[in-house]
C-alpha positions in Angstrom: 91.6 130.5 113.8 94.5 128.7 115.1 97.6 129.7 113.0 101.4 128.9 113.9 104.9 129.5 112.1 107.9 126.8 112.0 110.7 129.2 112.4 114.6 128.6 111.1 113.9 125.5 108.9 115.0 123.9 105.9 112.2 124.3 103.3 112.1 121.1 100.9 111.0 122.7 97.6 109.4 119.2 95.7 108.0 121.6 92.8 112.0 123.0 92.1 113.7 120.1 93.7 115.7 122.3 96.1 116.0 123.1 99.8 116.0 126.9 101.0 116.5 128.1 104.4 113.1 130.1 105.7 110.0 130.0 107.9 106.9 128.4 106.9 103.6 129.7 108.0 100.2 128.1 108.8 96.7 129.6 109.0 93.1 127.7 109.3 94.5 124.6 108.5 96.4 126.0 105.1 100.1 127.1 104.4 100.4 131.0 103.7 102.7 133.4 102.5 103.2 135.3 105.9 101.2 136.0 109.4 102.2 139.0 111.4 104.1 138.3 114.6 101.5 139.4 117.2 98.9 137.0 115.4 100.9 133.6 116.0 99.2 131.5 118.4 102.4 129.1 118.2 106.1 130.0 116.9 108.0 127.0 116.6 111.8 126.9 116.2 112.9 123.9 114.3 116.6 124.7 114.4 117.3 123.8 111.0 115.7 120.6 110.8 114.1 119.7 107.1 110.4 121.0 106.6 108.8 118.5 104.5 105.3 118.3 102.8 103.7 115.0 104.6 104.2 112.3 102.9 101.0 110.0 101.2 100.6 106.7 100.3 99.0 106.3 97.4 97.8 102.8 97.4 97.4 101.0 100.6 95.5 97.9 101.5 94.7 98.7 105.4 93.6 95.0 106.3 97.2 93.5 105.6 98.3 95.3 108.2 95.8 93.5 110.7 94.9 96.3 112.3 91.8 98.8 112.3 92.3 102.2 110.5 91.8 104.0 113.4 94.9 102.1 114.9 96.9 101.8 111.4 96.9 105.4 110.9 97.7 106.3 114.9 101.1 104.9 114.4 101.4 105.8 110.7 101.1 109.3 111.5 104.6 109.3 113.8 106.2 108.7 110.5 105.1 111.4 108.3 102.3 109.8 107.0 99.7 112.5 106.1 97.4 111.5 103.5 96.3 107.6 102.5 94.6 106.4 99.7 93.1 103.2 100.6 91.4 100.5 99.0 88.7 98.6 101.4 88.8 95.4 99.1 89.7 92.9 101.6 86.9 93.4 103.7 84.6 94.0 101.0 85.1 90.8 100.0 84.1 89.6 103.3 81.4 92.0 104.1 80.5 94.0 101.5 79.4 97.5 101.5 79.0 97.4 104.9 82.9 97.2 105.0 83.4 100.1 102.7 80.8 101.9 104.8 82.8 101.1 108.1 86.1 102.5 106.5 84.3 105.5 105.1 82.6 106.4 108.7 86.5 106.0 110.5 87.9 108.0 107.7 86.5 110.9 109.7 88.2 109.9 113.2 91.5 109.1 111.8 94.4 111.7 112.6 95.1 112.3 108.8 93.8 112.7 105.5 91.9 109.3 104.7 90.6 108.9 101.1 88.8 105.3 100.1 88.2 104.2 96.8 85.5 102.0 95.9 86.3 98.2 95.7 85.9 97.8 92.0 86.2 93.6 91.6 83.9 92.3 94.6 84.0 89.5 94.1 87.3 89.8 92.3 86.8 86.8 89.6 83.8 83.9 89.5 86.3 82.0 90.4 86.3 81.8 94.0 83.2 82.5 96.7 83.5 85.6 98.2 81.5 86.5 101.2 80.3 90.0 100.2 79.7 92.1 96.9 80.2 95.7 95.6 77.1 96.2 93.0 77.4 98.8 89.8 74.6 100.9 92.1 77.0 100.3 95.3 79.8 102.1 93.2 77.0 104.5 91.9 75.9 105.7 95.5 79.1 105.7 97.1 80.9 107.8 93.9 79.1 111.3 95.5 80.6 110.5 99.4 83.7 113.3 100.0 86.0 111.0 101.0 85.7 108.4 98.2 88.5 109.1 95.6 87.2 107.2 92.9 87.1 103.4 91.8 89.9 101.3 93.4 92.2 98.8 91.5 90.7 97.4 88.3 91.9 93.8 89.0 89.5 92.3 86.4 91.8 93.1 83.4 90.6 90.1 81.2 87.1 91.2 81.6 88.4 95.1 80.4 90.5 93.4 77.0 87.7 91.2 76.3 84.8 93.0 77.2 83.4 90.7 79.6 80.9 91.2 82.6 80.2 94.4 83.8 83.9 95.4 84.1 83.9 98.6 81.3 80.5 99.5 82.9 82.3 100.1 86.0 85.1 102.6 85.0 82.4 104.3 82.6 80.2 104.8 85.9 83.5 106.3 87.6 84.8 107.9 84.8 81.4 110.0 84.6 81.8 110.7 87.8 84.7 112.9 87.5 86.6 110.3 89.6 90.0 108.9 89.3 90.3 104.7 88.4 93.0 102.9 89.4 94.0 99.9 87.4 95.8 96.5 88.4 97.3 94.7 85.3 100.2 92.6 86.0 102.6 91.7 82.6 100.0 92.8 80.3 101.6 94.3 77.5 100.9 95.3 73.9 97.9 95.9 72.2 95.9 94.0 75.7 97.7 97.0 77.7 96.5 99.5 75.2 92.9 97.9 75.5 93.1 98.0 78.9 94.2 101.1 79.4 91.9 102.8 77.1 88.8 100.6 78.8 88.0 98.7 75.6 87.7 101.7 73.5 91.8 101.4 71.6 91.8 105.3 71.3 94.8 106.1 72.8 92.4 107.9 75.8 94.1 107.2 79.5 91.0 106.1 81.2 92.8 103.6 83.7 95.2 105.9 85.3 97.6 103.7 87.4 99.3 100.5 88.0 101.0 99.3 91.0 101.7 95.5 89.6 105.1 96.2 88.0 107.9 94.2 88.1 110.4 95.4 86.0 111.7 98.8 84.5 110.9 97.6 81.1 107.0 96.8 82.0 107.1 99.9 84.3 108.2 102.0 81.0 105.8 100.7 78.6 103.1 101.6 80.9 104.2 104.9 81.5 104.8 105.9 78.1 101.3 104.7 77.1 100.2 107.4 79.8 99.5 105.4 83.2 100.9 106.9 86.4 103.1 104.1 88.0 103.4 103.3 91.7 106.6 101.4 92.5 105.4 99.2 95.5 107.6 97.9 98.5 105.5 96.4 101.2 105.9 93.3 103.4 104.7 91.0 100.9 106.5 92.5 98.0 109.5 94.3 96.8 108.9 95.8 93.4 111.0 99.0 94.2 114.2 97.6 94.1 113.7 96.0 91.3 112.5 98.6 88.9 113.8 102.1 89.9 117.7 101.4 88.8 116.5 101.1 85.3 114.4 103.7 85.4 117.6 106.0 86.4 119.6 104.1 84.0 117.3 105.3 81.3 117.1 108.7 82.8 113.2 108.1 82.8 110.9 111.1 83.9 110.6 110.4 87.6 107.4 112.7 88.1 105.7 110.0 86.5 106.3 107.6 89.6 105.3 107.2 93.2 105.7 105.0 96.2 103.4 103.0 97.8 103.1 99.9 100.5 100.2 98.1 98.9 100.2 95.9 101.6 102.1 96.6 105.2 102.2 94.9 108.3 101.5 96.3 111.8 105.2 94.5 112.6 107.2 95.9 109.7 105.1 99.6 110.3 106.6 99.6 114.0 110.1 97.7 112.7 111.0 100.3 109.5 108.4 102.7 109.6 105.6 103.6 106.5 106.4 105.8 103.5 109.6 107.4 105.0 111.2 104.2 105.1 110.2 103.7 101.2 111.8 107.5 100.5 115.3 105.9 102.0 115.6 103.1 99.6 114.4 105.2 96.9 117.0 107.7 97.9 119.6 105.6 98.1 119.2 104.0 94.7 118.4 107.5 92.9 122.2 108.5 94.4 123.5 105.2 93.3 122.3 105.1 90.2 122.6 108.9 89.0 125.5 110.0 90.8 123.8 113.0 92.3 124.1 114.1 95.9 122.2 112.9 98.8 120.2 115.9 99.3 119.0 115.8 95.7 118.4 112.1 95.7 116.2 112.5 98.9 114.3 115.5 97.5 113.5 113.4 94.5 112.3 110.7 96.7 110.2 112.8 98.6 108.8 114.2 95.7 107.7 110.8 94.6 105.9 110.1 97.8 104.2 113.6 97.9 103.7 115.8 94.9 103.6 113.2 92.5 100.7 111.1 94.6 99.1 114.5 95.1 99.0 115.3 91.1 97.5 111.8 90.2 94.3 112.2 92.7 93.8 116.1 92.1 94.1 116.7 95.6 96.1 119.8 95.6 98.2 118.9 98.5 101.6 117.5 98.3 104.1 120.9 98.3 104.5 123.8 100.9 103.1 126.3 98.5 101.0 129.0 99.9 97.2 127.8 99.6 98.2 124.1 100.1 96.7 121.9 102.7 99.0 122.0 106.0 100.3 118.5 105.7 103.9 119.1 107.3 106.6 116.4 108.5 109.4 118.1 110.4 112.6 116.1 110.6 116.4 116.6 111.7 118.7 114.0 109.2 118.1 113.0 105.2 119.8 110.0 106.2 117.1 108.3 108.6 113.6 110.4 108.0 112.4 110.2 111.6 110.0 113.1 112.2 109.5 115.2 115.4 106.5 117.2 114.2 103.9 116.4 111.9 101.0 118.5 111.1 97.8 117.6 109.3 95.6 119.9 107.7 97.3 122.3 110.0 96.9 120.6 113.1 99.8 119.3 115.5 99.4 115.9 115.7 102.6 114.8 116.4 105.3 116.6 118.9 109.0 115.2 119.9 108.0 112.2 118.0 105.3 111.2 119.5 101.4 111.4 118.6 99.3 113.9 120.5 95.7 111.8 120.3 94.7 108.2 120.8 92.4 106.1 118.9 89.0 106.6 119.1 86.7 104.0 121.0 84.6 102.0 118.3 82.6 99.0 118.7 82.8 96.4 116.3 80.6 94.0 117.7 78.2 94.3 114.0 81.0 93.4 112.1 81.6 89.9 113.7 82.0 87.1 110.9 81.9 83.4 112.1 84.0 81.1 110.2 81.9 78.4 108.8 83.8 74.6 108.0 82.5 71.5 107.3 82.6 69.0 110.0 84.3 66.5 107.9 87.1 68.9 107.0 89.9 66.3 107.3 88.4 64.1 105.1 88.1 66.4 102.3 91.6 67.4 102.6 92.5 63.7 100.8 93.9 63.5 97.5 93.8 60.2 96.0 95.7 58.1 93.3 97.1 55.1 92.2 100.3 53.7 91.8 103.2 54.8 94.1 103.6 57.9 93.0 101.5 60.7 91.5 102.9 63.6 89.2 101.0 67.1 90.0 100.9 70.7 89.0 103.0 72.4 92.5 102.4 76.3 93.0 105.8 77.3 93.4 106.4 80.8 95.4 108.8 83.8 94.2 110.8 85.3 97.1 109.3 88.7 97.8 106.7 88.6 95.0 103.5 88.0 94.7 103.8 86.1 91.0 104.1 82.2 91.5 105.3 79.3 88.8 103.9 76.9 87.9 105.9 73.5 88.7 105.6 69.7 88.3 106.5 67.3 90.6 106.1 63.3 91.7 105.1 63.0 94.9 104.7 59.8 96.7 101.4 58.0 97.6 100.3 55.7 100.6 97.5 53.5 100.5 96.3 55.3 97.3 96.6 58.6 99.0 99.1 61.4 97.7 101.1 63.0 100.6 103.1 65.9 101.1 106.6 65.7 100.7 108.7 68.5 103.3 112.0 66.7 102.0 111.3 68.4 98.6 109.9 71.5 100.3 106.6 70.7 99.1 103.5 71.3 101.2 99.6 70.4 101.3 97.5 73.8 100.6 94.0 73.8 101.4 91.5 76.3 100.5 87.9 76.2 102.8 85.0 78.2 101.6 84.2 79.9 105.1 81.6 82.4 104.5 78.9 80.7 103.2 78.4 77.1 104.3 79.2 75.9 100.7 81.4 73.2 101.9 83.8 74.1 99.0 87.6 72.8 100.1 90.0 73.0 96.8 93.3 71.0 97.7 96.6 71.8 96.3 100.5 71.6 96.6 102.8 74.5 97.1 106.8 74.8 97.4 108.5 77.2 99.2 107.7 76.9 102.4 111.0 75.8 104.8 108.9 74.0 107.9 108.9 70.4 108.3 106.0 69.4 110.4 103.0 70.8 111.1 100.6 73.2 109.6 99.3 76.8 109.5 95.8 78.2 108.7 94.0 81.8 108.4 91.4 83.7 107.4 93.8 86.4 105.6 93.8 84.7 102.2 93.3 87.4 99.1 91.3 88.4 97.7 88.1 86.5 98.9 89.4 85.8 102.4 88.2 82.1 102.6 90.1 79.6 105.0 93.7 78.7 103.8 95.6 75.8 105.0 98.8 74.8 104.2 100.8 71.9 106.0 102.6 69.1 106.4 99.9 66.3 107.2 96.1 66.6 107.1 95.8 65.9 110.8 98.1 68.8 111.6 96.2 70.9 108.8 92.4 70.3 110.0 93.7 71.4 113.8 95.1 74.5 112.7 91.7 75.1 110.8 89.8 74.5 113.8 92.0 76.8 116.1 90.8 79.5 113.3 87.2 78.6 113.7 87.0 78.6 117.5 88.6 82.1 117.8 86.2 83.4 114.8 88.9 84.4 112.5 92.6 84.9 112.6 95.6 82.9 112.7 96.9 79.9 113.6 99.8 77.6 114.2 99.4 73.9 114.6 103.0 72.5 115.3 102.7 68.2 115.2 100.7 66.9 118.1 100.8 69.8 120.2 98.4 72.6 121.2 97.7 75.5 118.3 98.4 79.0 119.1 96.3 81.3 117.6 96.1 85.2 116.7 92.7 86.4 116.7 91.3 88.8 114.2 87.7 89.4 115.5 86.7 92.1 112.8 85.8 90.0 109.2 88.8 87.3 110.0 90.8 90.1 109.1 92.2 92.8 111.1 92.5 92.7 115.2 90.3 95.1 117.0 92.9 95.7 119.9 96.0 98.3 119.9 99.1 98.2 117.7 101.5 96.9 120.6 98.6 94.2 121.6 98.5 93.0 117.9 102.2 92.7 118.0 102.5 90.9 121.3 100.0 88.3 120.2 101.3 88.1 117.0 105.2 87.8 118.7 103.5 84.3 120.3 102.1 83.1 116.8 105.9 84.3 115.8 108.0 81.8 118.5 105.1 79.3 117.7 106.2 79.9 113.3 110.0 79.2 114.5 109.7 76.3 116.6 108.4 74.8 113.4 111.1 75.7 111.6 110.3 78.9 109.4 113.2 81.2 109.2 111.0 83.9 108.0 106.9 84.7 108.8 105.5 82.3 106.4 102.0 84.0 106.9 102.2 86.5 104.2 103.2 84.4 101.4 100.3 82.3 102.7 97.8 84.9 102.4 98.4 85.3 98.6 98.6 81.9 97.3 94.6 82.3 96.8 94.6 85.4 94.6 93.7 84.3 91.2 94.4 87.9 89.6 98.4 87.6 89.7 100.0 85.0 87.6 100.5 82.0 87.3 99.1 79.2 89.5 96.8 79.7 92.3 94.3 77.9 94.5 90.4 79.0 95.5 87.9 77.4 97.2 86.7 76.2 94.0 89.8 74.9 92.7 93.4 75.2 91.0 93.6 78.0 88.7 95.8 79.0 85.7 95.9 82.8 85.8 97.0 83.4 82.6 94.3 81.1 81.1 92.0 82.7 83.7 90.1 78.8 84.2 90.3 75.6 86.5 93.3 73.1 85.4 93.3 69.7 87.3 96.2 69.1 89.9 97.0 65.7 88.4 98.7 65.4 85.3 98.5 62.5 83.1 
């Protein structure tokens, strides 16, 4: 029965929002009121450092880091993260139930507590072709697993609102097991929102409990006032926290109904900025600026949003420093930049002097290989024919630092009966190639928002079905980039004009590298140099990966065609 004392600390009490001097005792994995000095196995004098509950990420897709759970958690724990609530939606869209079971297996091997949500929408929509499926029976059987927290984000909000398919049945199944049901309803408001939250009953009962897709304070407050728990997102692809939290502070909102999450976080951002500790710093600065409180008060409030608030929503019993709580603890010297030097997870010291004490376990991923099936005549399928000198087309217009896109219209040049991209207008060709089943599906569109003028990008990271996505200035470069990804068995590629491609292999389902964080980042650095040589001012792959996501407005492209997300239907590329 291991026991220790953290002596001379400044204890952060997230229940009261205060900081007090004192000692903290840990025994058998839990915080206790006191232990006799002679019974201590270890006595650590933290010298006035802050002692906080360990940080929690309440919504995360580990796959977006392109790291395995073993390697991601090994890095994240260094930043004070002691709990994750992950949605393996991405790998499930490729491998089905086997991908979820991989995450559940690795949850027992990570240096922190990892809970897994059962993906609710695999395939995400009938508007795309996925590699795997999660059935009602899969959900029923997985709900009893001790590492499962419930049903992960219910992305099919049209199905819930209009009673289409089995979406409502999935929610009811999870609720009958006493599980949490996470939500996903971007831009949904009014009566539709009430219908969604109540799982179609319209009786005012909250059944779908959270949302992480808000982009404004008004949207967040409407959902919160109806009983939803709102997760404020700041990740690599979308940074809504800065847009929402100031408005919440100005309106004196009850911040106990809000938490901090990443959703998607790249390995590079994890290494550069940290994890939830980085979000705490951002949120604290906003709270201090908007409310005029002290820096200490603001930081404690932000820490509460990353600990106790999540723990209460998920009903874990963690998230604070009270006796009886799991001993998930982060110790750091300053509130200005939270850099933990000691981290405990369930009473075990997993980080000491800022360095992890464990290494990721070895794991054989060979059974999860997933070859990229690409049609041999791909280049021909990238051609879009039209008559005349120009053609008016729908264009996916990207929004900086957001997953939301707009529908724009543009007149593009036609050469020898073929519509071409126009890099001078900032318009590139985009294509999605079905890679799982060998259907031969290839859909082509146009996108505005990339800043390179020549060459092409390709990747098998393309939310949600993770087909092969291509963006390029010309068809030849796009075909070469696709071929490089196919040869690697999945990954990301840059194809400069008339030059060899640079590839980052992602051997696990075409989504994740099986290498260490540092090895993956070294390969990504080579890819970054190739991207910069094209003229890109920032990493374009995260933005590209969401162009095929037909559950976030407004215009997206799947392997089956161009999708008007608001209408939840296909629309033609060319306009009359």
